Backbone and ligand atoms as CSV (ligand in chain L), in Angstrom:
chain,resi,resn,atom,element,x,y,z
A,1,UNK,N,N,-20.227,-8.228,-6.675
A,1,UNK,CA,C,-19.044,-8.354,-5.813
A,1,UNK,C,C,-17.773,-8.244,-6.651
A,2,UNK,N,N,-16.855,-7.375,-6.228
A,2,UNK,CA,C,-15.626,-7.223,-6.999
A,2,UNK,C,C,-14.721,-8.447,-6.831
A,3,UNK,N,N,-13.866,-8.656,-7.821
A,3,UNK,CA,C,-13.003,-9.839,-7.785
A,3,UNK,C,C,-11.536,-9.475,-7.540
A,4,UNK,N,N,-11.265,-8.197,-7.309
A,4,UNK,CA,C,-9.900,-7.788,-6.992
A,4,UNK,C,C,-9.865,-6.967,-5.710
A,5,UNK,N,N,-8.788,-7.150,-4.951
A,5,UNK,CA,C,-8.587,-6.384,-3.718
A,5,UNK,C,C,-7.363,-5.505,-3.905
A,6,UNK,N,N,-7.533,-4.213,-3.660
A,6,UNK,CA,C,-6.422,-3.270,-3.756
A,6,UNK,C,C,-6.119,-2.784,-2.346
A,7,UNK,N,N,-4.869,-2.908,-1.924
A,7,UNK,CA,C,-4.499,-2.510,-0.560
A,7,UNK,C,C,-3.712,-1.212,-0.594
A,8,UNK,N,N,-4.211,-0.235,0.155
A,8,UNK,CA,C,-3.498,1.036,0.263
A,8,UNK,C,C,-3.238,1.326,1.740
A,9,UNK,N,N,-2.386,2.301,1.995
A,9,UNK,CA,C,-2.131,2.703,3.376
A,9,UNK,C,C,-0.683,3.088,3.560
A,10,UNK,N,N,-0.424,3.678,4.697
A,10,UNK,CA,C,0.916,4.167,5.002
A,10,UNK,C,C,1.912,3.001,5.097
A,11,UNK,N,N,3.182,3.318,4.948
A,11,UNK,CA,C,4.241,2.324,5.142
A,11,UNK,C,C,4.041,1.646,6.500
A,12,UNK,N,N,4.230,0.354,6.541
A,12,UNK,CA,C,4.130,-0.348,7.820
A,12,UNK,C,C,2.713,-0.599,8.302
A,13,UNK,N,N,1.723,-0.296,7.462
A,13,UNK,CA,C,0.333,-0.541,7.884
A,13,UNK,C,C,-0.045,-2.009,7.723
A,14,UNK,N,N,0.782,-2.763,6.993
A,14,UNK,CA,C,0.527,-4.203,6.861
A,14,UNK,C,C,0.115,-4.636,5.463
A,15,UNK,N,N,0.243,-3.746,4.467
A,15,UNK,CA,C,-0.224,-4.093,3.114
A,15,UNK,C,C,0.428,-5.369,2.578
A,16,UNK,N,N,1.755,-5.443,2.656
A,16,UNK,CA,C,2.448,-6.607,2.078
A,16,UNK,C,C,2.101,-7.887,2.830
A,17,UNK,N,N,2.045,-7.788,4.146
A,17,UNK,CA,C,1.725,-8.978,4.956
A,17,UNK,C,C,0.327,-9.484,4.627
A,18,UNK,N,N,-0.628,-8.562,4.599
A,18,UNK,CA,C,-2.009,-8.960,4.312
A,18,UNK,C,C,-2.103,-9.491,2.884
A,19,UNK,N,N,-1.445,-8.819,1.941
A,19,UNK,CA,C,-1.518,-9.243,0.535
A,19,UNK,C,C,-0.970,-10.671,0.373
A,20,UNK,N,N,0.163,-10.932,1.000
A,20,UNK,CA,C,0.757,-12.274,0.861
A,20,UNK,C,C,-0.144,-13.337,1.472
A,21,UNK,N,N,-0.693,-13.039,2.650
A,21,UNK,CA,C,-1.566,-14.014,3.312
A,21,UNK,C,C,-2.838,-14.251,2.498
A,22,UNK,N,N,-3.373,-13.187,1.923
A,22,UNK,CA,C,-4.581,-13.316,1.086
A,22,UNK,C,C,-4.302,-14.185,-0.129
A,23,UNK,N,N,-3.123,-13.964,-0.730
A,23,UNK,CA,C,-2.764,-14.724,-1.927
A,23,UNK,C,C,-2.597,-16.197,-1.585
A,24,UNK,N,N,-1.966,-16.478,-0.449
A,24,UNK,CA,C,-1.772,-17.863,-0.035
A,24,UNK,C,C,-3.126,-18.528,0.218
A,25,UNK,N,N,-3.999,-17.797,0.875
A,25,UNK,CA,C,-5.302,-18.350,1.236
A,25,UNK,C,C,-6.203,-18.574,0.016
A,26,UNK,N,N,-6.154,-17.658,-0.941
A,26,UNK,CA,C,-7.115,-17.693,-2.041
A,26,UNK,C,C,-6.554,-18.269,-3.332
A,27,UNK,N,N,-5.237,-18.263,-3.460
A,27,UNK,CA,C,-4.636,-18.689,-4.726
A,27,UNK,C,C,-4.724,-17.606,-5.792
A,28,UNK,N,N,-5.229,-16.421,-5.425
A,28,UNK,CA,C,-5.352,-15.341,-6.415
A,28,UNK,C,C,-3.979,-14.747,-6.727
A,29,UNK,N,N,-3.876,-14.151,-7.898
A,29,UNK,CA,C,-2.615,-13.538,-8.335
A,29,UNK,C,C,-2.296,-12.321,-7.461
A,30,UNK,N,N,-1.032,-12.177,-7.101
A,30,UNK,CA,C,-0.612,-11.056,-6.255
A,30,UNK,C,C,0.412,-10.189,-6.983
A,31,UNK,N,N,0.158,-8.888,-7.000
A,31,UNK,CA,C,1.165,-7.950,-7.509
A,31,UNK,C,C,1.404,-6.867,-6.471
A,32,UNK,N,N,2.657,-6.400,-6.412
A,32,UNK,CA,C,3.039,-5.377,-5.454
A,32,UNK,C,C,3.716,-4.269,-6.264
A,33,UNK,N,N,3.161,-3.062,-6.221
A,33,UNK,CA,C,3.687,-2.002,-7.103
A,33,UNK,C,C,5.147,-1.670,-6.784
A,34,UNK,N,N,5.526,-1.672,-5.508
A,34,UNK,CA,C,6.929,-1.386,-5.165
A,34,UNK,C,C,7.864,-2.439,-5.767
A,35,UNK,N,N,7.417,-3.703,-5.696
A,35,UNK,CA,C,8.269,-4.775,-6.253
A,35,UNK,C,C,8.389,-4.647,-7.762
A,36,UNK,N,N,7.256,-4.367,-8.419
A,36,UNK,CA,C,7.292,-4.234,-9.880
A,36,UNK,C,C,8.193,-3.077,-10.298
A,37,UNK,N,N,8.079,-1.965,-9.565
A,37,UNK,CA,C,8.897,-0.801,-9.933
A,37,UNK,C,C,10.368,-1.057,-9.648
A,38,UNK,N,N,10.665,-1.707,-8.529
A,38,UNK,CA,C,12.064,-2.034,-8.211
A,38,UNK,C,C,12.683,-2.870,-9.335
A,39,UNK,N,N,11.904,-3.854,-9.827
A,39,UNK,CA,C,12.405,-4.693,-10.932
A,39,UNK,C,C,12.663,-3.843,-12.164
A,40,UNK,N,N,11.698,-2.979,-12.463
A,40,UNK,CA,C,11.843,-2.152,-13.670
A,40,UNK,C,C,12.993,-1.167,-13.569
A,41,UNK,N,N,13.158,-0.583,-12.389
A,41,UNK,CA,C,14.248,0.388,-12.213
A,41,UNK,C,C,15.608,-0.311,-12.246
A,42,UNK,N,N,15.616,-1.577,-11.859
A,42,UNK,CA,C,16.892,-2.281,-11.710
A,42,UNK,C,C,17.671,-1.756,-10.521
A,43,UNK,N,N,16.969,-1.159,-9.582
A,43,UNK,CA,C,17.617,-0.635,-8.356
A,43,UNK,C,C,16.549,-0.481,-7.275
A,44,UNK,N,N,17.012,-0.263,-6.051
A,44,UNK,CA,C,16.061,-0.117,-4.950
A,44,UNK,C,C,15.304,1.208,-5.083
A,45,UNK,N,N,14.193,1.291,-4.389
A,45,UNK,CA,C,13.404,2.526,-4.421
A,45,UNK,C,C,14.217,3.673,-3.798
A,46,UNK,N,N,14.949,3.386,-2.742
A,46,UNK,CA,C,15.777,4.429,-2.118
A,46,UNK,C,C,16.774,5.005,-3.120
A,47,UNK,N,N,17.405,4.123,-3.878
A,47,UNK,CA,C,18.404,4.562,-4.864
A,47,UNK,C,C,17.723,5.389,-5.969
A,48,UNK,N,N,16.538,4.943,-6.378
A,48,UNK,CA,C,15.803,5.671,-7.412
A,48,UNK,C,C,15.457,7.085,-6.921
A,49,UNK,N,N,15.039,7.189,-5.660
A,49,UNK,CA,C,14.736,8.510,-5.070
A,49,UNK,C,C,15.992,9.390,-5.099
A,50,UNK,N,N,17.126,8.794,-4.749
A,50,UNK,CA,C,18.380,9.555,-4.721
A,50,UNK,C,C,18.739,10.092,-6.108
A,51,UNK,N,N,18.585,9.223,-7.110
A,51,UNK,CA,C,19.022,9.586,-8.453
A,51,UNK,C,C,18.010,10.454,-9.198
A,52,UNK,N,N,16.719,10.147,-9.016
A,52,UNK,CA,C,15.718,10.830,-9.855
A,52,UNK,C,C,14.681,11.632,-9.078
A,53,UNK,N,N,14.607,11.407,-7.772
A,53,UNK,CA,C,13.687,12.202,-6.962
A,53,UNK,C,C,12.279,11.622,-6.862
A,54,UNK,N,N,11.510,12.189,-5.935
A,54,UNK,CA,C,10.178,11.642,-5.645
A,54,UNK,C,C,9.206,11.838,-6.814
A,55,UNK,N,N,9.257,12.989,-7.465
A,55,UNK,CA,C,8.287,13.258,-8.534
A,55,UNK,C,C,8.402,12.222,-9.662
A,56,UNK,N,N,9.638,11.885,-10.013
A,56,UNK,CA,C,9.846,10.879,-11.066
A,56,UNK,C,C,9.274,9.536,-10.624
A,57,UNK,N,N,9.430,9.233,-9.330
A,57,UNK,CA,C,8.868,7.984,-8.794
A,57,UNK,C,C,7.343,8.003,-8.912
A,58,UNK,N,N,6.735,9.139,-8.564
A,58,UNK,CA,C,5.267,9.236,-8.633
A,58,UNK,C,C,4.770,9.078,-10.066
A,59,UNK,N,N,5.514,9.627,-11.020
A,59,UNK,CA,C,5.139,9.466,-12.439
A,59,UNK,C,C,5.128,7.987,-12.818
A,60,UNK,N,N,6.145,7.297,-12.356
A,60,UNK,CA,C,6.256,5.871,-12.702
A,60,UNK,C,C,5.155,5.055,-12.038
A,61,UNK,N,N,4.757,5.486,-10.826
A,61,UNK,CA,C,3.646,4.790,-10.150
A,61,UNK,C,C,2.351,4.940,-10.958
A,62,UNK,N,N,2.086,6.169,-11.404
A,62,UNK,CA,C,0.856,6.413,-12.176
A,62,UNK,C,C,0.873,5.609,-13.481
A,63,UNK,N,N,2.009,5.612,-14.154
A,63,UNK,CA,C,2.114,4.873,-15.418
A,63,UNK,C,C,1.855,3.381,-15.188
A,64,UNK,N,N,2.362,2.867,-14.095
A,64,UNK,CA,C,2.162,1.442,-13.792
A,64,UNK,C,C,0.676,1.138,-13.547
A,65,UNK,N,N,0.009,1.994,-12.788
A,65,UNK,CA,C,-1.425,1.762,-12.531
A,65,UNK,C,C,-2.219,1.785,-13.830
A,66,UNK,N,N,-1.880,2.727,-14.719
A,66,UNK,CA,C,-2.583,2.809,-16.012
A,66,UNK,C,C,-2.405,1.506,-16.776
A,67,UNK,N,N,-1.172,1.028,-16.760
A,67,UNK,CA,C,-0.857,-0.207,-17.476
A,67,UNK,C,C,-1.681,-1.381,-16.918
A,68,UNK,N,N,-1.713,-1.493,-15.603
A,68,UNK,CA,C,-2.443,-2.607,-14.991
A,68,UNK,C,C,-3.930,-2.513,-15.309
A,69,UNK,N,N,-4.435,-1.287,-15.300
A,69,UNK,CA,C,-5.843,-1.105,-15.578
A,69,UNK,C,C,-6.151,-1.467,-17.040
A,70,UNK,N,N,-5.264,-1.071,-17.953
A,70,UNK,CA,C,-5.469,-1.421,-19.369
A,70,UNK,C,C,-5.392,-2.927,-19.592
A,71,UNK,N,N,-4.549,-3.577,-18.788
A,71,UNK,CA,C,-4.409,-5.039,-18.939
A,71,UNK,C,C,-5.575,-5.789,-18.297
A,72,UNK,N,N,-6.442,-5.077,-17.583
A,72,UNK,CA,C,-7.569,-5.712,-16.905
A,72,UNK,C,C,-7.110,-6.568,-15.738
A,73,UNK,N,N,-6.208,-6.018,-14.928
A,73,UNK,CA,C,-5.678,-6.768,-13.785
A,73,UNK,C,C,-6.795,-7.333,-12.905
A,74,UNK,N,N,-6.592,-8.574,-12.456
A,74,UNK,CA,C,-7.532,-9.169,-11.514
A,74,UNK,C,C,-6.734,-9.942,-10.463
A,75,UNK,N,N,-7.034,-9.728,-9.206
A,75,UNK,CA,C,-6.305,-10.412,-8.136
A,75,UNK,C,C,-6.114,-9.496,-6.938
A,76,UNK,N,N,-4.918,-9.532,-6.374
A,76,UNK,CA,C,-4.618,-8.732,-5.183
A,76,UNK,C,C,-3.497,-7.758,-5.556
A,77,UNK,N,N,-3.735,-6.491,-5.287
A,77,UNK,CA,C,-2.709,-5.493,-5.605
A,77,UNK,C,C,-2.312,-4.757,-4.335
A,78,UNK,N,N,-1.036,-4.874,-3.985
A,78,UNK,CA,C,-0.495,-4.143,-2.840
A,78,UNK,C,C,0.250,-2.929,-3.391
A,79,UNK,N,N,0.028,-1.774,-2.794
A,79,UNK,CA,C,0.574,-0.539,-3.390
A,79,UNK,C,C,1.523,0.184,-2.437
A,80,UNK,N,N,2.381,1.018,-3.008
A,80,UNK,CA,C,3.274,1.844,-2.204
A,80,UNK,C,C,2.452,2.870,-1.411
A,81,UNK,N,N,2.987,3.265,-0.271
A,81,UNK,CA,C,2.243,4.129,0.654
A,81,UNK,C,C,1.832,5.494,0.107
A,82,UNK,N,N,2.497,5.937,-0.959
A,82,UNK,CA,C,2.164,7.258,-1.493
A,82,UNK,C,C,1.225,7.195,-2.691
A,83,UNK,N,N,0.852,6.006,-3.086
A,83,UNK,CA,C,0.058,5.832,-4.311
A,83,UNK,C,C,-1.245,6.639,-4.324
A,84,UNK,N,N,-2.011,6.707,-3.217
A,84,UNK,CA,C,-3.300,7.410,-3.293
A,84,UNK,C,C,-3.180,8.932,-3.270
A,85,UNK,N,N,-1.963,9.472,-3.214
A,85,UNK,CA,C,-1.827,10.918,-3.062
A,85,UNK,C,C,-2.255,11.676,-4.316
A,86,UNK,N,N,-2.121,11.053,-5.468
A,86,UNK,CA,C,-2.546,11.711,-6.713
A,86,UNK,C,C,-3.988,11.347,-7.015
A,87,UNK,N,N,-4.737,12.359,-7.429
A,87,UNK,CA,C,-6.149,12.111,-7.727
A,87,UNK,C,C,-6.318,11.093,-8.862
A,88,UNK,N,N,-5.464,11.208,-9.871
A,88,UNK,CA,C,-5.549,10.272,-10.998
A,88,UNK,C,C,-5.352,8.838,-10.505
A,89,UNK,N,N,-4.449,8.664,-9.558
A,89,UNK,CA,C,-4.207,7.323,-9.021
A,89,UNK,C,C,-5.424,6.809,-8.246
A,90,UNK,N,N,-6.063,7.716,-7.520
A,90,UNK,CA,C,-7.228,7.279,-6.728
A,90,UNK,C,C,-8.311,6.726,-7.650
A,91,UNK,N,N,-8.517,7.385,-8.782
A,91,UNK,CA,C,-9.523,6.909,-9.736
A,91,UNK,C,C,-9.085,5.556,-10.320
A,92,UNK,N,N,-7.811,5.429,-10.649
A,92,UNK,CA,C,-7.321,4.175,-11.226
A,92,UNK,C,C,-7.425,3.024,-10.223
A,93,UNK,N,N,-7.107,3.316,-8.961
A,93,UNK,CA,C,-7.169,2.271,-7.921
A,93,UNK,C,C,-8.597,1.739,-7.798
A,94,UNK,N,N,-9.571,2.644,-7.814
A,94,UNK,CA,C,-10.981,2.223,-7.704
A,94,UNK,C,C,-11.402,1.376,-8.894
A,95,UNK,N,N,-10.866,1.726,-10.069
A,95,UNK,CA,C,-11.197,0.939,-11.261
A,95,UNK,C,C,-10.617,-0.473,-11.158
A,96,UNK,N,N,-9.467,-0.564,-10.485
A,96,UNK,CA,C,-8.770,-1.855,-10.408
A,96,UNK,C,C,-9.444,-2.847,-9.463
A,97,UNK,N,N,-10.122,-2.353,-8.446
A,97,UNK,CA,C,-10.756,-3.304,-7.522
A,97,UNK,C,C,-11.348,-2.595,-6.315
A,98,UNK,N,N,-11.741,-3.387,-5.327
A,98,UNK,CA,C,-12.244,-2.818,-4.077
A,98,UNK,C,C,-11.030,-2.340,-3.275
A,99,UNK,N,N,-11.047,-1.076,-2.880
A,99,UNK,CA,C,-9.858,-0.490,-2.245
A,99,UNK,C,C,-9.973,-0.541,-0.714
A,100,UNK,N,N,-9.038,-1.255,-0.098
A,100,UNK,CA,C,-8.992,-1.364,1.356
A,100,UNK,C,C,-7.876,-0.466,1.890
A,101,UNK,N,N,-8.253,0.442,2.771
A,101,UNK,CA,C,-7.241,1.296,3.424
A,101,UNK,C,C,-6.853,0.634,4.740
A,102,UNK,N,N,-5.638,0.131,4.809
A,102,UNK,CA,C,-5.141,-0.455,6.051
A,102,UNK,C,C,-4.593,0.677,6.899
A,103,UNK,N,N,-5.186,0.818,8.074
A,103,UNK,CA,C,-4.923,2.005,8.881
A,103,UNK,C,C,-4.325,1.621,10.237
A,104,UNK,N,N,-3.286,2.342,10.639
A,104,UNK,CA,C,-2.697,2.100,11.964
A,104,UNK,C,C,-2.233,3.443,12.532
A,105,UNK,N,N,-2.032,3.488,13.834
A,105,UNK,CA,C,-1.609,4.747,14.467
A,105,UNK,C,C,-0.102,4.941,14.280
A,106,UNK,N,N,0.356,6.197,14.363
A,106,UNK,CA,C,1.791,6.467,14.207
A,106,UNK,C,C,2.645,5.654,15.184
A,107,UNK,N,N,2.164,5.482,16.417
A,107,UNK,CA,C,2.934,4.732,17.420
A,107,UNK,C,C,3.145,3.285,16.979
A,108,UNK,N,N,2.082,2.670,16.517
A,108,UNK,CA,C,2.182,1.265,16.095
A,108,UNK,C,C,3.065,1.153,14.850
A,109,UNK,N,N,2.863,2.063,13.909
A,109,UNK,CA,C,3.667,2.019,12.677
A,109,UNK,C,C,5.150,2.213,13.009
A,110,UNK,N,N,5.443,3.163,13.888
A,110,UNK,CA,C,6.846,3.418,14.250
A,110,UNK,C,C,7.459,2.164,14.879
A,111,UNK,N,N,6.690,1.482,15.699
A,111,UNK,CA,C,7.176,0.244,16.321
A,111,UNK,C,C,7.503,-0.805,15.273
A,112,UNK,N,N,6.697,-0.861,14.227
A,112,UNK,CA,C,6.935,-1.853,13.177
A,112,UNK,C,C,8.110,-1.464,12.287
A,113,UNK,N,N,8.292,-0.161,12.066
A,113,UNK,CA,C,9.309,0.252,11.086
A,113,UNK,C,C,10.669,0.587,11.676
A,114,UNK,N,N,10.702,0.827,12.976
A,114,UNK,CA,C,11.965,1.253,13.591
A,114,UNK,C,C,13.054,0.210,13.344
A,115,UNK,N,N,14.181,0.678,12.834
A,115,UNK,CA,C,15.288,-0.258,12.585
A,115,UNK,C,C,15.266,-0.855,11.188
A,116,UNK,N,N,14.167,-0.616,10.434
A,116,UNK,CA,C,14.108,-1.142,9.063
A,116,UNK,C,C,14.545,-0.072,8.074
A,117,UNK,N,N,15.395,-0.459,7.155
A,117,UNK,CA,C,15.874,0.516,6.166
A,117,UNK,C,C,15.052,0.410,4.878
A,118,UNK,N,N,15.359,1.296,3.924
A,118,UNK,CA,C,14.759,1.178,2.591
A,118,UNK,C,C,13.559,2.072,2.359
A,119,UNK,N,N,13.250,2.962,3.337
A,119,UNK,CA,C,12.144,3.889,3.116
A,119,UNK,C,C,12.703,5.313,3.062
A,120,UNK,N,N,12.916,5.808,1.842
A,120,UNK,CA,C,13.609,7.099,1.700
A,120,UNK,C,C,12.920,8.247,2.428
A,121,UNK,N,N,11.604,8.196,2.551
A,121,UNK,CA,C,10.904,9.325,3.179
A,121,UNK,C,C,11.015,9.311,4.705
A,122,UNK,N,N,11.556,8.233,5.255
A,122,UNK,CA,C,11.675,8.149,6.720
A,122,UNK,C,C,13.130,8.117,7.176
A,123,UNK,N,N,14.019,8.463,6.266
A,123,UNK,CA,C,15.429,8.410,6.642
A,123,UNK,C,C,15.840,9.603,7.504
A,124,UNK,N,N,16.885,9.411,8.296
A,124,UNK,CA,C,17.482,10.526,9.031
A,124,UNK,C,C,16.851,10.836,10.381
A,125,UNK,N,N,15.952,9.992,10.847
A,125,UNK,CA,C,15.397,10.257,12.184
A,125,UNK,C,C,16.319,9.645,13.236
A,126,UNK,N,N,16.450,10.328,14.383
A,126,UNK,CA,C,17.465,9.867,15.350
A,126,UNK,C,C,16.929,8.810,16.318
A,127,UNK,N,N,15.662,8.844,16.613
A,127,UNK,CA,C,15.121,7.818,17.528
A,127,UNK,C,C,13.660,7.537,17.195
A,128,UNK,N,N,13.100,6.594,17.943
A,128,UNK,CA,C,11.737,6.147,17.658
A,128,UNK,C,C,10.715,7.272,17.866
A,129,UNK,N,N,11.030,8.146,18.822
A,129,UNK,CA,C,10.101,9.246,19.091
A,129,UNK,C,C,10.019,10.194,17.883
A,130,UNK,N,N,11.188,10.480,17.335
A,130,UNK,CA,C,11.200,11.364,16.164
A,130,UNK,C,C,10.537,10.670,14.966
A,131,UNK,N,N,10.726,9.359,14.874
A,131,UNK,CA,C,10.079,8.606,13.791
A,131,UNK,C,C,8.556,8.695,13.940
A,132,UNK,N,N,8.076,8.534,15.169
A,132,UNK,CA,C,6.624,8.603,15.427
A,132,UNK,C,C,6.080,9.973,15.028
A,133,UNK,N,N,6.838,11.024,15.371
A,133,UNK,CA,C,6.391,12.383,15.022
A,133,UNK,C,C,6.350,12.574,13.512
A,134,UNK,N,N,7.388,12.100,12.839
A,134,UNK,CA,C,7.440,12.242,11.376
A,134,UNK,C,C,6.248,11.521,10.746
A,135,UNK,N,N,5.982,10.308,11.218
A,135,UNK,CA,C,4.867,9.533,10.673
A,135,UNK,C,C,3.546,10.264,10.955
A,136,UNK,N,N,3.421,10.771,12.187
A,136,UNK,CA,C,2.195,11.479,12.572
A,136,UNK,C,C,1.940,12.682,11.672
A,137,UNK,N,N,2.987,13.455,11.383
A,137,UNK,CA,C,2.726,14.638,10.553
A,137,UNK,C,C,2.463,14.257,9.100
A,138,UNK,N,N,3.117,13.201,8.618
A,138,UNK,CA,C,2.814,12.767,7.241
A,138,UNK,C,C,1.391,12.222,7.145
A,139,UNK,N,N,0.978,11.487,8.164
A,139,UNK,CA,C,-0.371,10.908,8.139
A,139,UNK,C,C,-1.448,11.992,8.160
A,140,UNK,N,N,-1.183,13.070,8.906
A,140,UNK,CA,C,-2.159,14.176,8.943
A,140,UNK,C,C,-2.390,14.714,7.540
A,141,UNK,N,N,-1.303,14.862,6.802
A,141,UNK,CA,C,-1.400,15.386,5.441
A,141,UNK,C,C,-2.062,14.363,4.507
A,142,UNK,N,N,-1.765,13.083,4.727
A,142,UNK,CA,C,-2.202,12.051,3.785
A,142,UNK,C,C,-3.599,11.497,4.038
A,143,UNK,N,N,-4.056,11.607,5.285
A,143,UNK,CA,C,-5.293,10.921,5.680
A,143,UNK,C,C,-6.458,11.183,4.723
A,144,UNK,N,N,-6.611,12.447,4.316
A,144,UNK,CA,C,-7.726,12.802,3.441
A,144,UNK,C,C,-7.652,12.014,2.120
A,145,UNK,N,N,-6.449,11.910,1.573
A,145,UNK,CA,C,-6.277,11.190,0.308
A,145,UNK,C,C,-6.548,9.695,0.501
A,146,UNK,N,N,-6.079,9.135,1.625
A,146,UNK,CA,C,-6.329,7.716,1.874
A,146,UNK,C,C,-7.841,7.456,1.981
A,147,UNK,N,N,-8.523,8.326,2.709
A,147,UNK,CA,C,-9.964,8.121,2.890
A,147,UNK,C,C,-10.719,8.316,1.572
A,148,UNK,N,N,-10.259,9.274,0.772
A,148,UNK,CA,C,-10.924,9.518,-0.517
A,148,UNK,C,C,-10.724,8.324,-1.457
A,149,UNK,N,N,-9.592,7.656,-1.329
A,149,UNK,CA,C,-9.305,6.519,-2.216
A,149,UNK,C,C,-10.009,5.241,-1.759
A,150,UNK,N,N,-10.346,5.178,-0.464
A,150,UNK,CA,C,-10.793,3.907,0.118
A,150,UNK,C,C,-12.276,3.598,-0.102
A,151,UNK,N,N,-12.553,2.308,-0.303
A,151,UNK,CA,C,-13.938,1.831,-0.244
A,151,UNK,C,C,-14.217,1.332,1.166
A,152,UNK,N,N,-13.202,0.762,1.810
A,152,UNK,CA,C,-13.355,0.205,3.160
A,152,UNK,C,C,-12.091,0.503,3.963
A,153,UNK,N,N,-12.266,0.870,5.230
A,153,UNK,CA,C,-11.115,1.130,6.100
A,153,UNK,C,C,-10.971,-0.045,7.073
A,154,UNK,N,N,-9.758,-0.585,7.175
A,154,UNK,CA,C,-9.516,-1.703,8.097
A,154,UNK,C,C,-8.389,-1.321,9.061
A,155,UNK,N,N,-8.679,-1.400,10.344
A,155,UNK,CA,C,-7.696,-1.054,11.364
A,155,UNK,C,C,-6.741,-2.234,11.570
A,156,UNK,N,N,-5.440,-1.965,11.562
A,156,UNK,CA,C,-4.490,-3.076,11.758
A,156,UNK,C,C,-3.665,-2.930,13.033
A,157,UNK,N,N,-4.065,-2.000,13.899
A,157,UNK,CA,C,-3.281,-1.759,15.120
A,157,UNK,C,C,-3.065,-3.019,15.963
A,158,UNK,N,N,-4.087,-3.888,15.994
A,158,UNK,CA,C,-3.995,-5.061,16.880
A,158,UNK,C,C,-3.272,-6.250,16.239
A,159,UNK,N,N,-2.754,-6.066,15.016
A,159,UNK,CA,C,-2.033,-7.163,14.331
A,159,UNK,C,C,-2.861,-8.425,14.151
A,160,UNK,N,N,-4.181,-8.298,14.123
A,160,UNK,CA,C,-5.022,-9.497,13.996
A,160,UNK,C,C,-5.235,-9.818,12.508
A,161,UNK,N,N,-4.266,-10.522,11.959
A,161,UNK,CA,C,-4.272,-10.822,10.529
A,161,UNK,C,C,-5.517,-11.621,10.124
A,162,UNK,N,N,-5.877,-12.607,10.944
A,162,UNK,CA,C,-7.025,-13.467,10.601
A,162,UNK,C,C,-8.300,-12.639,10.454
A,163,UNK,N,N,-8.488,-11.670,11.346
A,163,UNK,CA,C,-9.697,-10.833,11.273
A,163,UNK,C,C,-9.703,-10.000,9.983
A,164,UNK,N,N,-8.544,-9.437,9.657
A,164,UNK,CA,C,-8.458,-8.605,8.448
A,164,UNK,C,C,-8.771,-9.456,7.204
A,165,UNK,N,N,-8.215,-10.667,7.150
A,165,UNK,CA,C,-8.460,-11.549,6.001
A,165,UNK,C,C,-9.943,-11.881,5.897
A,166,UNK,N,N,-10.529,-12.151,7.048
A,166,UNK,CA,C,-11.954,-12.487,7.110
A,166,UNK,C,C,-12.798,-11.319,6.582
A,167,UNK,N,N,-12.458,-10.113,7.016
A,167,UNK,CA,C,-13.231,-8.939,6.573
A,167,UNK,C,C,-13.119,-8.762,5.058
A,168,UNK,N,N,-11.917,-8.927,4.541
A,168,UNK,CA,C,-11.730,-8.760,3.098
A,168,UNK,C,C,-12.503,-9.835,2.335
A,169,UNK,N,N,-12.467,-11.051,2.876
A,169,UNK,CA,C,-13.112,-12.162,2.166
A,169,UNK,C,C,-14.629,-12.023,2.107
A,170,UNK,N,N,-15.199,-11.201,2.974
A,170,UNK,CA,C,-16.639,-10.965,2.906
A,170,UNK,C,C,-17.000,-9.939,1.842
A,171,UNK,N,N,-15.998,-9.208,1.408
A,171,UNK,CA,C,-16.278,-8.094,0.496
A,171,UNK,C,C,-15.862,-8.391,-0.936
A,172,UNK,N,N,-14.717,-9.045,-1.101
A,172,UNK,CA,C,-14.293,-9.370,-2.471
A,172,UNK,C,C,-14.325,-10.868,-2.694
A,173,UNK,N,N,-14.527,-11.220,-3.961
A,173,UNK,CA,C,-14.625,-12.615,-4.305
A,173,UNK,C,C,-13.339,-13.080,-4.997
A,174,UNK,N,N,-12.313,-13.339,-4.191
A,174,UNK,CA,C,-11.056,-13.871,-4.724
A,174,UNK,C,C,-11.267,-15.373,-4.928
A,175,UNK,N,N,-10.377,-15.994,-5.709
A,175,UNK,CA,C,-10.576,-17.395,-6.095
A,175,UNK,C,C,-11.291,-18.280,-5.065
A,176,UNK,N,N,-10.627,-18.528,-3.924
A,176,UNK,CA,C,-11.177,-19.508,-2.978
A,176,UNK,C,C,-12.486,-19.062,-2.342
A,177,UNK,N,N,-12.655,-17.723,-2.236
A,177,UNK,CA,C,-13.827,-17.224,-1.535
A,177,UNK,C,C,-15.080,-17.239,-2.413
A,178,UNK,N,N,-14.899,-17.424,-3.720
A,178,UNK,CA,C,-16.053,-17.233,-4.602
A,178,UNK,C,C,-16.967,-18.455,-4.584
L,1,S3P,C1,C,6.283,5.432,0.019
L,1,S3P,C2,C,6.069,4.140,0.453
L,1,S3P,C3,C,6.892,3.001,0.029
L,1,S3P,C4,C,7.515,3.271,-1.329
L,1,S3P,C5,C,8.229,4.582,-1.323
L,1,S3P,C6,C,7.325,5.764,-0.982
L,1,S3P,C7,C,5.417,6.512,0.530
L,1,S3P,O1,O,6.097,1.828,-0.040
L,1,S3P,O2,O,6.554,3.247,-2.346
L,1,S3P,O3,O,9.293,4.500,-0.418
L,1,S3P,O4,O,5.415,7.622,-0.045
L,1,S3P,O5,O,4.686,6.275,1.519
L,1,S3P,P1,P,5.557,0.979,1.242
L,1,S3P,O6,O,4.312,1.626,1.711
L,1,S3P,O7,O,5.286,-0.373,0.650
L,1,S3P,O8,O,6.658,0.958,2.249
C-alpha cells in the first residue's frame, strides 16, 4: 500500500479542498505545487504567466516534481491542473505516490470557478456559457493525459467530500489510516 496520495485534475475539480481535508483527517504532510511555485516566484501564477509565459511555468513544474521525488516526498501532494500534460511529469507523479484523478464535468467546474480570478488559462471569457465551452474543449485535449497519469479516477461532481476521502483512505496508507 502506498503512503502518499497525489491529486491531479482540472482546475476546480476539488484537488485543494480534498488535499486539505485529507491532511486534517490524517495529520499527513501536505504540499501544493501551485503554492510552492507561487512562493518561489515571489508573485502570483497569473503574473508569472504574463511575464514568462506558460512554457517557463511548465519547466518550473517539472523541476519541482524532480526535486520532490529526489527528496523522497511522503504525504499528500496537490498539483496544478496542467501538471500531467508532460510525459516526464506523469512518470514522476507515479513515483511520488498513488495518483488520484479528480474528475468533474465542464458544467460543474464552470459553476465552481465562475467569478474566481487567478487562472490565466481561463481569463477573458464573457459569461458562464463561454467558460463552460472553454473548459470542455480543454478537457477534451487533456483527458488522455489525465487518464494516463492516473492510478484511480474519482468523480467529484456531487461534491461528496466524505465519500472521496473514504475512497482515498482505502487505497493509501496516510498517517491516521495506517
Ligand atoms: C493550470 C492550473 C492551475 C495553475 C495554472 C495552470 C492548468 O492550477 O497551475 O494556472 O494548466 O490547468 P489549479 O488546477 O490548482 O487551479
